[in-house]
C-alpha positions, 0 to 999 in steps of 0.5 A, spaced: 587 075 458 591 070 460 589 063 464 591 066 471 586 073 469 581 068 467 581 064 473 581 070 477 575 073 473 571 066 474 572 066 481 570 073 482 563 072 478 562 066 482 562 069 488 558 075 486 551 076 487 546 074 481 544 082 480 551 083 478 552 077 473 546 079 469 548 085 466 552 085 459 559 087 461 564 088 455 571 084 455 575 090 457 571 092 464 571 084 465 579 084 465 579 090 470 575 087 475 579 081 474 585 085 475 582 088 481 582 095 479 574 095 479 569 091 483 562 088 482 560 092 488 561 099 484 567 101 489 574 102 486 578 096 486 584 095 491 589 096 485 585 102 482 590 107 479 590 113 474 595 117 471 596 125 472 600 131 470 602 137 472 602 143 466 606 149 466 603 153 460 604 160 458 600 163 452 599 169 448 593 172 445 593 179 441 586 180 438 585 181 433 590 177 431 587 170 431 594 166 433 595 163 440 602 161 441 604 158 447 610 154 451 609 148 456 612 144 460 608 137 463 611 133 468 607 126 467 606 121 472 605 114 470 602 111 476 600 104 472 603 098 473 605 098 465 611 100 462 609 105 457 614 105 450 609 111 447 605 116 449 599 119 446 598 126 445 591 130 444 591 136 439 584 138 439 585 144 435 587 139 429 579 137 429 578 144 425 583 141 420 580 140 413 579 132 412 579 131 420 573 126 422 567 130 424 560 128 425 557 133 419 560 138 414 564 144 416 564 151 414 570 155 411 570 159 417 571 153 422 577 151 418 584 152 420 591 149 419 591 146 426 596 146 431 603 147 429 609 144 434 615 149 434 619 144 438 618 138 443 623 135 448 623 129 453 627 130 459 630 136 456 633 133 450 630 136 443 626 130 439 623 131 432 616 132 432 612 128 426 605 129 425 602 122 423 598 124 417 593 118 419 591 122 425 588 128 427 586 130 434 591 125 437 598 123 435 602 117 438 609 119 440 615 113 441 619 115 447 626 115 447 626 111 453 620 107 456 617 110 462 617 105 467 611 104 472 611 109 478 616 114 474 615 120 471 617 124 464 618 131 463 615 134 456 616 141 453 612 144 447 612 150 443 606 151 439 601 155 436 595 155 432 589 160 429 582 160 433 577 159 428 573 165 425 566 162 427 565 161 434 563 155 437 566 151 443 572 156 442 574 161 437 573 168 435 566 171 438 568 178 435 574 182 433 577 183 440 573 177 444 576 170 444 574 164 447 580 159 448 579 152 450 582 145 448 588 150 446 594 146 449 598 139 447 596 134 453 597 127 454 591 123 453 588 119 458 591 112 459 586 108 464 585 101 467 580 098 462 581 102 455 588 103 455 590 109 451 584 114 449 585 114 441 578 116 440 578 122 435 574 128 437 569 128 431 564 133 434 562 129 441 565 131 447 572 129 452 575 125 456 581 128 461 585 126 467 585 130 473 591 134 473 595 140 476 595 147 472 599 153 472 597 157 466 599 165 464 595 168 459 599 174 456 594 179 453 595 187 451 593 192 456 585 194 457 584 186 455 581 182 461 582 175 462 576 170 465 578 163 466 578 157 470 582 157 477 585 162 482 587 168 479 593 169 483 595 177 481 589 181 481 592 186 485 597 187 480 592 187 474 587 191 476 586 199 478 584 200 485 577 201 484 575 195 479 580 191 484 576 193 490 569 191 487 572 185 485 574 183 492 568 185 495 564 181 490 566 175 494 562 176 500 556 179 496 549 176 495 548 182 490 551 183 483 557 188 483 558 191 477 566 190 477 567 194 470 563 196 464 566 194 457 566 202 456 571 202 462 575 196 460 576 199 453 577 206 456 583 204 460 580 205 467 580 197 469 587 194 467 594 196 469 597 200 463 603 197 461 604 194 454 602 186 456 599 184 462 600 177 465 594 174 467 596 168 472 591 162 474 592 156 478 588 150 479 589 143 482 586 136 481 582 139 475 581 136 468 582 142 463 582 150 463 579 155 459 579 162 458 575 168 455 578 174 453 575 181 451 577 189 451 569 191 451 565 186 455 562 188 462 564 184 468 559 182 473 560 178 480 557 176 486 557 170 490 553 164 494 554 160 500 555 153 497 557 149 503 553 151 510 558 147 514 564 150 512 561 157 511 564 157 504 562 161 498 563 161 491 564 166 486 559 167 480 562 172 475 559 174 468 562 177 462 558 179 456 557 184 451 552 190 454 547 189 449 546 182 451 540 183 456 539 176 459 546 176 461 545 182 465 541 177 470 546 172 469 550 172 475 543 171 479 542 166 475 548 162 476 548 164 484 541 160 484 544 154 480 549 153 485 545 154 491 540 149 488 545 144 486 549 145 492 543 144 497 538 140 493 540 136 487 545 133 487 546 136 494 553 136 494 557 142 495 559 146 489 567 143 489 570 149 486 571 157 488 568 160 482 564 159 476 564 164 470 558 165 465 562 168 458 558 170 452 560 166 446 557 161 441 557 154 444 552 152 450 558 148 452 561 147 459 568 147 462 571 147 469 569 153 472 566 156 466 561 156 461 561 159 454 553 160 453 550 164 447 545 170 449 538 169 448 532 173 447 528 169 453 531 170 459 528 164 462 531 160 457 538 163 458 537 161 465 535 154 463 541 153 459 546 156 464 543 151 470 545 145 465 552 147 463 553 149 471 550 142 473 556 139 468 561 141 474 559 134 477 560 130 471 564 130 467 569 134 472 567 132 479 567 125 477 571 124 470 567 120 466 568 119 459 564 123 455 566 121 448 564 114 449 559 114 454 555 121 453 549 119 458 554 119 464 554 126 463 549 129 459 544 125 462 545 127 469 546 135 467 539 134 463 536 130 470 539 136 474 536 141 469 529 138 469 529 138 477 531 145 478 526 148 472 521 145 477 523 150 482 524 156 477 518 155 472 513 151 476 512 144 475 507 144 469 512 149 465 518 145 467 514 139 464 512 142 458 519 144 456 522 138 458 517 134 454 518 139 448 526 139 448 528 133 451 523 127 449 518 129 444 523 127 438 524 120 441 516 119 442 514 121 435 520 118 431 519 111 429 526 110 426 530 104 429 536 109 430 531 112 436 531 106 440 538 104 440 540 102 447 543 107 451 549 104 453 552 103 446 558 107 445 557 115 444 563 115 439 559 110 435 553 114 434 551 121 430 545 125 429 538 124 433 541 117 435 546 120 439 542 126 442 536 122 445 541 117 448 546 122 451 540 127 454 533 125 454 533 118 454 538 117 460 535 123 464 528 119 464 531 113 466 535 116 472 528 120 474 524 113 473 529 110 478 529 116 483 521 115 482 522 108 484 527 108 490 524 115 493 528 121 494 532 119 500 534 112 498 536 115 491 540 121 494 544 116 498 545 112 492 547 118 488 552 121 494 555 114 494 557 114 487 559 121 487 563 120 493 566 113 491 568 116 484 570 123 485 576 125 482 576 118 478 574 115 472 567 111 473 565 106 468 557 105 467 558 099 471 561 102 477 555 107 477 550 101 476 553 096 481 554 102 486 546 103 486 545 096 487 550 095 492 547 102 496 540 100 495 541 093 497 536 091 491 536 087 485 536 093 480 539 089 474 532 088 471 531 096 471 538 097 468 537 092 463 531 095 461 533 102 460 540 102 458 541 095 455 534 094 451 531 096 444 525 099 448 521 105 447 515 108 451 508 105 449 503 103 454 496 101 453 490 100 456 487 093 454 481 092 459 478 094 465 474 090 469 470 091 476 471 086 481 466 088 487 468 095 489 475 095 485 477 097 478 482 092 475 486 096 469 490 091 465 496 095 462 500 092 456 507 095 455 507 095 448 514 099 447 518 095 452 520 101 456 519 100 464 516 107 465 512 110 470 505 112 469 499 115 472 492 112 471 487 118 471 480 115 473 474 120 471 468 118 475 461 119 472 460 125 477 465 129 474 470 127 480 477 125 478 483 121 481 490 119 480 494 113 481 501 113 480 505 107 479 513 107 479 517 103 474 517 097 480 510 095 477 514 092 471 519 088 475 516 081 475 513 082 468 515 087 463 510 085 458 503 087 462 501 089 469 494 089 472 493 095 477 487 095 482 484 101 484 479 102 490 473 105 486 466 105 490 463 110 485 461 109 477 467 110 473 466 113 466 473 113 463 480 111 465 487 114 461 494 113 462 498 120 463 506 118 462 508 126 464 515 127 462 515 119 460 511 121 453 508 115 450 509 114 443 502 112 441 497 116 445 491 112 441 491 106 446 492 110 452 484 111 454 478 106 456 471 109 456 465 106 458 461 103 453 453 104 454 
């Protein structure tokens, strides 16, 4: 950082409110603030920029052959103020190569030889592609002529790779059913505070620019392709009966069976020619993914997601007929889109469709989810809602999932819990959330469980990553909702989403937006929940009577500013609940005293944390001693 940048940064922080100054901020984010691309009020700075690309891709898949081959033209736009002498390319299938960085071991069925580049050209001139053996899922490439600010470069690839035999986020579901994701060479994100994204894909998730896509998937007759974006040529691909049912589904609340797997396999659905070209387009989206099968059932319906515009979104499902839960999947998806659009987050679903594809991952993609089949339909609905909730982050807002998993998984987990309260009832939803998202953290005394949420996710593995990306941040977001109240929390959340829709927010953009919109000093809360080495352990240290009042002393043993209920048990058998939000800890994070009007004799008092599970319930109760 030069003297001019340092001076600008000092002036900005001197003028900033105290709330903005107290949070730890890494040096690269400070530099972005000084450069004017980010701001201390949570808004994109006046000099904010981001790069983007236009991708024209054609791929071919010929099941049962696992090979996916493709050609691709990219126009990459450098909107930055920097001259780029090199580009960085992401080659995600290389994460399946032997020796690639990964969080755990790899079975033989998940290994492949990775991406093979047949040819590479820059602005129409062939260039030699050399895989640097030091890198796997990303490769730096020096340009023959540096890319100037506000200029573009044309790139061309011919490549192929083999899908892994064992399905996960992509791969072979069965001999004639493939899930094709992360399949094309792409320019990595170059942003205003990290520079080039050179994080290896080692099992965590992704970070992508918002691009325009034109993708053609060539498959043999009697194969259907489900995918991200607008299917532009359904009339040429589908026979009259399936086409009519498909078109009718866009205005139907009821599930329409577009085709059965038997009909597809029997030649009754697709155009009967040697190869069919399924053409999909999408704009301002971070990725594309596709499912292919010659024997999956195809269901569809739609739901109103935007009341003001009377806009409906299509909900489709593709699945093996033996998957009983998937027979209900279109209605599960309709309900999720309805809830997410109208309740929480309460922002109309931004895309034209979602497709739930039976695969092997439980993984989200723009307009797609690759989900397993479950014997319990309620759990299948729960998983589908979680994956669809990811639409808002990292797809509506382009968060860096690899580095800050809590910015996407934490929100999807929050929305998952809120929709489950409707679907399952409060008691069952709470029990599931505690069991599935919180119990391990509460029970495990390992220091790995108490690391600050804001620690970069790519530095974490195992349980430390799991609790920091999912359960713990969701508890933090829900504690903020509880403290601000629904109306103000919604106002803050909608402002954050509106400000950073189609952009790349950092954690500090989120924190500062809530501070700015709420008009409150919330740094004490962010510091405690997201930057502290804390866990939830509250304890009652004493109860005293003061006239008609009961004073309950509560110690914050674990340090986490969690909400809680005091449950008063009276001598006559009655009970009373008194709720305290996290605000009770604002001025003293070590201890507080809750005063309750109690005209009757009290027999016992206990703390009930609800979803904010206590690590040591033994100190949560007090009983009158006679």
